[in-house]
C-alpha positions in Angstrom: 5.7 17.7 56.2 2.4 19.3 55.2 1.1 19.1 51.7 0.9 22.9 51.2 4.7 23.4 51.3 6.6 24.0 48.1 8.5 20.8 48.5 5.3 18.8 49.0 3.8 20.3 45.9 7.0 19.5 44.0 6.8 15.9 45.1 3.3 15.7 43.7 4.4 16.8 40.3 7.4 14.4 40.4 5.1 11.5 41.2 2.8 12.5 38.4 5.9 12.4 36.1 6.7 8.9 37.4 3.2 7.7 36.7 3.2 9.0 33.2 6.5 7.3 32.6 5.0 4.0 33.8 2.0 4.5 31.5 4.4 5.1 28.6 6.3 2.0 29.5 3.1 0.0 29.4 2.1 1.5 26.0 5.6 0.7 24.7 5.4 -2.9 25.9 2.0 -3.4 24.3 3.2 -1.9 21.0 6.8 -3.2 20.9 6.3 -4.8 17.5 5.2 -1.6 15.8 8.5 0.1 15.7 12.1 -1.2 15.9 13.0 1.3 18.6 10.0 0.7 20.8 11.9 -1.6 23.2 14.5 1.1 23.7 11.7 3.6 24.4 10.2 1.2 26.9 13.5 0.8 28.8 14.0 4.6 28.8 10.5 5.2 30.3 11.0 2.4 32.9 14.3 3.9 34.0 12.8 7.3 34.0 10.1 6.0 36.3 12.7 4.6 38.7 14.6 7.9 38.7 11.5 10.1 39.3 10.0 7.9 42.0 13.3 7.5 43.8 13.7 11.3 43.6 10.3 11.8 45.2 11.3 9.5 48.1 14.6 11.5 48.4 12.6 14.7 48.8 10.4 13.1 51.4 13.4 11.7 53.4 14.1 13.1 56.9 17.7 12.1 57.3 21.0 12.1 55.3 21.1 8.3 55.5 17.7 8.0 53.8 18.7 10.5 51.2 21.9 8.5 50.5 19.8 5.4 50.0 17.4 7.0 47.5 20.2 8.6 45.7 21.7 5.2 45.0 18.2 4.1 43.7 18.0 7.2 41.5 21.2 6.2 39.8 19.8 2.8 38.9 17.9 4.7 36.2 19.2 8.2 35.6 22.7 7.5 34.0 21.1 5.3 31.4 18.3 7.6 30.2 20.5 9.8 28.0 22.3 7.0 26.0 18.9 5.3 25.6 17.5 8.5 24.2 20.4 8.7 21.8 19.8 5.1 20.7 16.1 5.9 20.1 16.9 8.9 17.9 19.5 6.9 16.0 17.0 4.1 15.2 14.3 6.8 14.4 16.5 8.4 11.7 17.4 5.0 10.3 20.8 4.2 12.0 19.6 0.7 13.1 23.0 -1.1 13.5 22.8 -0.5 17.3 19.3 -1.7 17.8 20.3 -4.7 19.9 22.2 -4.8 23.2 25.0 -6.9 21.7 25.7 -4.0 19.3 24.9 -1.1 21.7 26.5 -2.2 25.0 29.4 0.3 24.5 26.9 3.1 25.1 26.3 1.9 28.6 29.9 1.5 29.8 30.1 4.9 31.4 26.5 4.7 32.9 27.4 1.4 34.5 30.7 2.9 35.9 28.6 5.8 37.2 26.3 3.5 39.0 29.2 1.7 40.5 30.9 5.0 41.5 27.7 6.2 43.2 27.0 3.0 45.2 30.7 2.8 46.4 31.3 6.5 46.7 32.1 6.3 50.5 35.2 4.3 49.7 36.8 6.6 47.1 34.7 9.9 46.9 35.3 10.1 43.1 31.7 10.9 42.4 30.9 13.1 45.5 33.7 14.6 47.4 31.2 15.4 50.1 27.5 14.9 50.6 25.8 16.9 53.4 22.5 18.5 54.4 21.9 22.1 53.4 22.0 24.1 56.7 20.0 27.0 55.2 16.9 25.0 54.6 14.6 23.7 57.3 13.6 20.6 55.4 16.4 18.1 55.1 17.9 18.8 51.6 21.1 17.3 50.3 24.0 19.4 49.0 27.0 18.0 47.2 30.6 18.8 46.3 31.2 17.1 42.9 34.1 14.7 42.4 36.0 13.8 39.3 33.6 11.2 37.9 30.6 13.5 38.5 32.0 15.7 35.7 32.7 12.6 33.5 29.1 11.5 34.0 27.7 15.0 33.3 29.8 15.4 30.2 28.7 12.0 28.9 25.1 12.8 29.6 25.3 16.2 27.9 27.2 14.7 25.0 24.5 12.1 24.4 21.8 14.8 24.4 23.7 17.0 22.0 24.3 14.1 19.7 20.6 13.3 19.7 19.8 17.0 18.9 22.4 17.0 16.1 20.8 13.9 14.5 17.4 15.4 14.6 18.7 18.7 13.1 20.6 16.8 10.4 17.4 15.1 9.2 15.1 18.0 9.7 15.2 19.3 6.1 14.9 15.8 4.6 11.6 15.0 6.3 7.9 15.5 5.6 5.8 17.7 7.8 4.3 14.6 9.6 7.8 13.7 10.8 8.7 17.3 11.7 5.9 17.4 14.3 7.4 14.2 15.8 10.9 15.6 15.6 9.8 18.7 17.5 8.4 16.5 20.2 11.6 14.4 20.5 13.7 17.6 20.5 11.7 19.2 23.3 11.9 15.9 25.2 15.7 16.2 25.1 16.2 19.9 25.5 13.9 20.5 28.5 15.8 18.0 30.8 19.1 19.3 29.4 18.3 22.9 30.2 16.9 21.8 33.7 20.2 20.0 34.4 22.2 23.1 33.4 20.1 25.3 35.7 20.7 22.8 38.5 24.5 22.8 38.0 24.5 26.6 37.9 22.6 26.7 41.2 19.7 28.8 39.9 16.9 26.4 40.7 14.4 27.0 43.6 15.8 25.7 46.9 18.6 24.1 44.9 16.4 21.2 43.8 16.9 19.2 40.7 14.2 20.3 38.2 14.7 17.4 35.7 12.1 15.0 37.2 9.4 17.6 37.1 10.4 18.6 33.6 10.0 15.0 32.6 6.3 15.4 33.5 6.1 17.9 30.7 8.1 15.7 28.2 6.0 12.6 29.1 2.8 14.6 28.4 4.2 15.7 25.1 5.0 12.1 24.2 1.5 10.9 25.0 0.0 13.7 22.9 2.3 13.0 20.0 1.7 9.3 20.1 -2.0 9.8 19.5 -1.8 12.9 17.2 1.1 12.0 14.9 1.6 8.3 15.5 4.9 8.9 17.2 7.1 5.8 17.1 4.7 3.8 15.0 5.4 5.3 11.5 8.4 4.3 9.4 11.8 5.8 10.3 12.5 9.0 8.4 15.8 8.0 7.1 14.0 5.9 4.5 12.2 8.9 3.2 14.9 9.9 0.7 14.8 6.4 -0.7 11.0 6.7 -1.1 11.2 10.0 -2.8 13.8 8.9 -5.3 11.8 5.9 -6.4 9.8 6.1 -9.6 7.4 3.5 -8.3 4.7 4.4 -5.8 5.3 2.9 -2.3 3.0 2.6 0.6 3.9 1.4 4.1 1.2 -0.3 6.1 1.2 -1.5 9.7 -0.3 -4.8 10.9 -3.8 -3.2 10.9 -3.4 -2.2 7.2 -3.3 1.4 8.2 -1.2 3.7 6.0 2.0 4.6 7.9 4.0 6.2 5.1 4.0 6.9 1.4 6.3 8.5 -1.2 5.7 11.3 -3.7 5.2 8.8 -6.6 2.3 7.1 -4.6 0.7 10.5 -4.1 0.8 11.2 -7.8 -1.0 7.9 -8.5 -3.5 8.4 -5.7 -4.2 12.1 -5.2 -6.3 11.3 -2.1 -3.0 10.5 -0.3 -2.2 13.5 1.9 -0.4 13.8 5.3 -3.9 13.6 6.9 -4.4 10.1 5.5 -1.6 8.7 7.7 -3.2 6.2 10.0 -6.2 5.6 7.8 -7.2 2.2 6.4 -5.8 1.4 3.0 -9.3 0.4 1.7 -10.7 3.8 2.4 -8.1 5.5 0.2 -7.9 2.8 -2.5 -11.6 2.8 -3.4 -11.3 6.5 -4.5 -9.1 5.7 -7.5 -9.1 2.1 -8.6 -11.7 1.3 -11.2 -11.5 -2.4 -10.4 -12.1 -1.8 -6.7 -10.0 -2.4 -3.6 -6.7 -4.2 -3.8 -6.4 -7.4 -1.8 -3.4 -7.1 0.4 -3.5 -10.8 1.0 -5.0 -12.5 4.0 -2.1 -15.0 4.5 0.6 -13.2 6.5 3.2 -15.7 5.3 2.7 -14.9 1.6 3.4 -12.0 -0.7 0.7 -10.9 -3.2 0.7 -9.4 -6.6 -2.0 -8.4 -9.1 -2.6 -5.8 -11.9 -5.1 -3.1 -11.6 -6.7 -0.7 -14.1 -6.7 2.9 -12.7 -8.7 5.8 -14.1 -7.3 9.2 -13.2 -8.2 12.6 -14.8 -10.0 10.8 -17.7 -6.9 8.8 -18.5 -6.4 5.1 -18.0 -3.3 3.7 -16.3 -2.3 0.2 -15.5 -0.3 -0.7 -12.4 1.2 -3.9 -11.1 0.5 -3.8 -7.4 2.9 -5.9 -5.2 2.3 -6.5 -1.5 5.3 -7.7 0.4 5.9 -8.6 4.0 7.8 -6.0 6.0 9.9 -7.9 8.6 11.9 -6.7 11.5 15.5 -7.7 12.1 14.3 -10.6 14.3 12.1 -11.9 11.5 8.8 -10.8 13.0 6.1 -9.3 10.8 6.0 -5.6 11.2 3.6 -4.7 8.4 3.6 -4.6 4.6 4.9 -2.5 1.8 2.7 -1.9 -1.3 4.7 -1.1 -4.4 2.8 0.3 -7.4 4.7 -0.2 -10.7 3.4 1.7 -13.7 3.0 -0.9 -16.5 0.7 1.2 -18.7 3.0 1.2 -21.7 3.7 -2.6 -21.4 0.0 -3.4 -20.9 -1.1 -1.3 -23.8 1.5 -3.0 -26.0 0.1 -6.4 -24.8 -3.4 -5.2 -25.6 -2.2 -4.1 -29.1 -0.6 -7.5 -29.7 -3.7 -9.3 -28.4 -5.8 -7.2 -30.6 -3.6 -8.1 -33.6 -3.8 -11.7 -32.6 -7.6 -11.7 -32.2 -9.0 -9.0 -34.5 -9.1 -8.8 -38.2 -7.2 -5.8 -39.3 -9.6 -4.7 -42.0 -13.0 -5.2 -40.5 -12.2 -4.9 -36.8 -14.1 -8.1 -35.9 -12.7 -11.4 -34.7 -10.3 -13.2 -37.0 -10.8 -16.8 -37.9 -8.5 -18.2 -35.2 -10.0 -16.3 -32.3 -13.5 -16.9 -33.6 -12.9 -20.6 -33.6 -11.4 -20.4 -30.0 -14.4 -18.5 -28.7 -16.9 -20.7 -30.5 -15.4 -23.8 -29.0 -16.0 -22.2 -25.6 -19.6 -21.5 -26.5 -20.0 -25.1 -27.7 -18.7 -26.5 -24.5 -20.9 -24.2 -22.4 -24.0 -25.1 -24.5 -23.4 -28.8 -24.0 -23.0 -28.4 -20.3 -26.2 -26.2 -20.0 -28.2 -28.1 -22.6 -28.9 -24.7 -24.3 -29.3 -24.5 -28.1 -26.4 -23.1 -30.1 -26.4 -22.3 -33.9 -23.8 -21.3 -36.4 -24.2 -19.2 -39.6 -21.7 -19.0 -42.5 -22.3 -16.5 -45.3 -20.2 -14.9 -48.0 -20.7 -12.0 -50.4 -22.1 -13.0 -53.8 -19.9 -12.2 -56.8 -17.3 -10.5 -54.6 -14.5 -11.0 -57.2 -16.5 -9.0 -59.7 -16.7 -6.1 -57.3 -12.9 -6.2 -56.9 -12.4 -6.5 -60.6 -14.8 -3.8 -61.6 -14.4 -1.2 -58.9 -11.0 -2.0 -57.4 -9.8 -3.6 -54.2 -10.4 -0.4 -52.2 -14.1 -0.6 -53.0 -13.9 -4.3 -52.2 -12.5 -3.6 -48.8 -15.2 -1.0 -48.2 -17.8 -3.6 -49.2 -16.5 -5.9 -46.4 -16.7 -3.1 -43.9 -20.2 -2.3 -45.1 -21.3 -5.9 -44.5 -19.8 -5.9 -41.0 -21.6 -2.6 -40.2 -25.0 -4.1 -41.2 -24.3 -7.3 -39.2 -23.3 -5.4 -36.0 -26.5 -3.3 -36.4 -28.9 -6.2 -36.6 -27.2 -9.1 -34.8 -28.3 -9.7 -31.1 -25.8 -8.6 -28.5 -24.8 -12.1 -27.5 -23.9 -13.1 -31.1 -20.2 -13.8 -32.0 -19.1 -12.4 -35.4 -15.9 -13.3 -37.2 -14.2 -13.0 -40.5 -13.9 -16.6 -41.6 -11.8 -15.9 -44.7 -11.8 -13.6 -47.7 -15.4 -12.5 -48.3 -16.8 -15.2 -45.9 -18.1 -14.5 -42.4 -19.1 -16.7 -39.5 -21.6 -16.1 -36.7 -22.2 -18.0 -33.4 -25.6 -17.6 -31.8 -25.8 -19.0 -28.3 -29.2 -19.8 -26.7 -30.7 -19.7 -30.2 -32.8 -22.5 -32.0 -32.3 -23.4 -35.6 -35.6 -21.6 -36.6 -34.5 -18.4 -34.7 -31.0 -18.6 -36.4 -32.7 -18.9 -39.7 -34.8 -15.8 -39.0 -31.6 -13.9 -38.0 -29.9 -15.0 -41.3 -32.9 -14.0 -43.3 -32.9 -10.6 -41.6 -29.2 -10.0 -42.5 -29.7 -11.2 -46.0 -32.6 -8.8 -46.5 -30.8 -5.8 -45.0 -27.7 -6.4 -47.0 -29.7 -6.6 -50.2 -31.7 -3.5 -49.3 -28.7 -1.3 -48.4 -26.4 -0.8 -51.4 -22.9 0.3 -51.0 -22.3 3.9 -52.3 -19.0 4.5 -54.0 -18.3 7.7 -55.8 -22.0 8.6 -55.7 -22.8 5.2 -57.3 -24.9 2.6 -55.6 -23.5 -0.9 -55.7 -26.0 -3.6 -54.9 -24.6 -6.4 -52.7 -26.1 -9.7 -51.8 -25.0 -12.6 -49.7 -25.7 -16.3 -49.4 -26.2 -18.0 -46.0 -25.9 -21.5 -44.5 -27.2 -22.3 -41.0 -26.8 -25.3 -38.7 -27.4 -26.2 -35.1 -25.2 -28.0 -32.5 -26.9 -31.3 -31.5 -24.7 -33.7 -29.5 -21.5 -33.2 -27.6 -19.5 -35.5 -29.8 -19.8 -33.4 -32.9 -16.8 -31.1 -33.2 -17.0 -27.4 -34.2 -15.3 -28.1 -37.5 -18.0 -30.6 -38.5 -20.8 -28.2 -37.6 -19.2 -25.4 -39.6 -18.8 -27.8 -42.5 -22.5 -28.5 -42.4 -23.2 -24.7 -42.4 -20.8 -24.4 -45.4 -22.7 -27.1 -47.3 -25.9 -25.3 -46.7 -24.3 -22.0 -47.8 -23.2 -23.5 -51.1 -26.7 -24.9 -51.6 -27.9 -21.2 -51.4 -25.3 -20.3 -54.0 -26.2 -23.2 -56.3 -29.9 -22.3 -56.1 -29.5 -18.7 -57.3 -27.6 -17.0 -54.4 -29.0 -14.3 -52.1 -30.7 -17.1 -50.1 -30.7 -18.8 -46.7 -30.5 -22.6 -46.3 -30.7 -24.6 -43.1 -28.9 -27.8 -42.3 -30.9 -30.0 -39.9 -29.1 -33.2 -38.9 -27.7 -33.5 -42.4 -31.0 -32.5 -44.1 -30.7 -29.2 -46.0 -33.7 -27.1 -47.0 -34.4 -23.5 -47.8 -35.5 -21.2 -45.0 -39.2 -20.3 -45.2 -40.2 -17.1 -43.5 -43.3 -17.7 -41.3 
């Protein structure tokens, strides 16, 4: 047989189809953990390779006995391809209860009987009533007279294909465009062999040859193209999409390489950068475009779930999300990837912030209240002792504040407190800690500041307060304040004792005429002298 005959050329394409099936089988084996149905796809491609290679040998045979032998080999693969394709489609659309052989063996009863019928046909002729060489063709080509089981086998094969197409059609409208491209590939992979088989049965194929193996060359090429262009058989099954889209929380599905395999509409609203084109991209590349706090840590330990809260700025608005990374396991317990759930906790977080604000901030002056000032000052005191850096405290209160309230009213008194805070915030160093200690009394913590420097700060505040009267109803009200300053010395002196020393120095200022600054240096109190 020369290589320029139609049959020889046909054999070449059939062999190419077999090679592609082998390559797809190798790919499926190497990626069997990426998709639940990958093992089904692997067996489908292996059996397709058996069928196509055996058919190539059948075409190359020179006698009826050789043809009979290779026909038997063909049926080791061919009867099982259609039910395997049906199982693959079922798993793809989310019907996973048949994803193991124990649950799916019923699909292979008729294919196994078909294999038995073919190999024992000479004893009962239920599959082929007769099998003979076509006398009208020079090259030995087999012709058959179908038996009863031939029609049973054909009906089962066609039924499996129609069922596969029906499932794809049923889920067509529910899917995203990324899945529709995959579904078209799967549908063509089913329809082409089905149409080829129909043409063969009707006897309208060239030389009466079975066109299915050569059509499988086309379908295999489509599978290869779709695997690399649309991540066929690596993205999440489409049946879960309606669950995704009905969820209020954003959901991302990642594979083992932290590539985005799927997402729902809620996730796309949170991260506008999520588009169908981002399927297959690394999560970090997308995440950095939206999260103010940077990339979310998925978690390096595969055995652990991970959760954290992120601040997200979108369109000038601030949102808060609780991000939860959970393992995505297959039915056998193997890790298949991760799901990222983004829960909007903005309202809850803002309420927490408000409660924290109320617990930490003085409602009138918007500076720290006494409780929180004491808490933060203890932290500064511990840090100063550890670093051996100086730390000073200032206490001061408004002179004759009761007279302001009595003469001008409490509203003016409140305004006076805010006026004092505004001056302090204007002239205090950035690292200073300012709090309302009680009534008209204020406290200041000055880290990395010596007693002399703290005295200068207190003197600056005293002078600015005295020089900037409070204007109420076009009337200027002169306000003064008295100050006491002390410095932390040893680690065994508690904060309360240090503030007590500052308080004693403050009252020395009041008793010596007010509007003054006194320093407490290891129990010794003296008036601050500007150098």
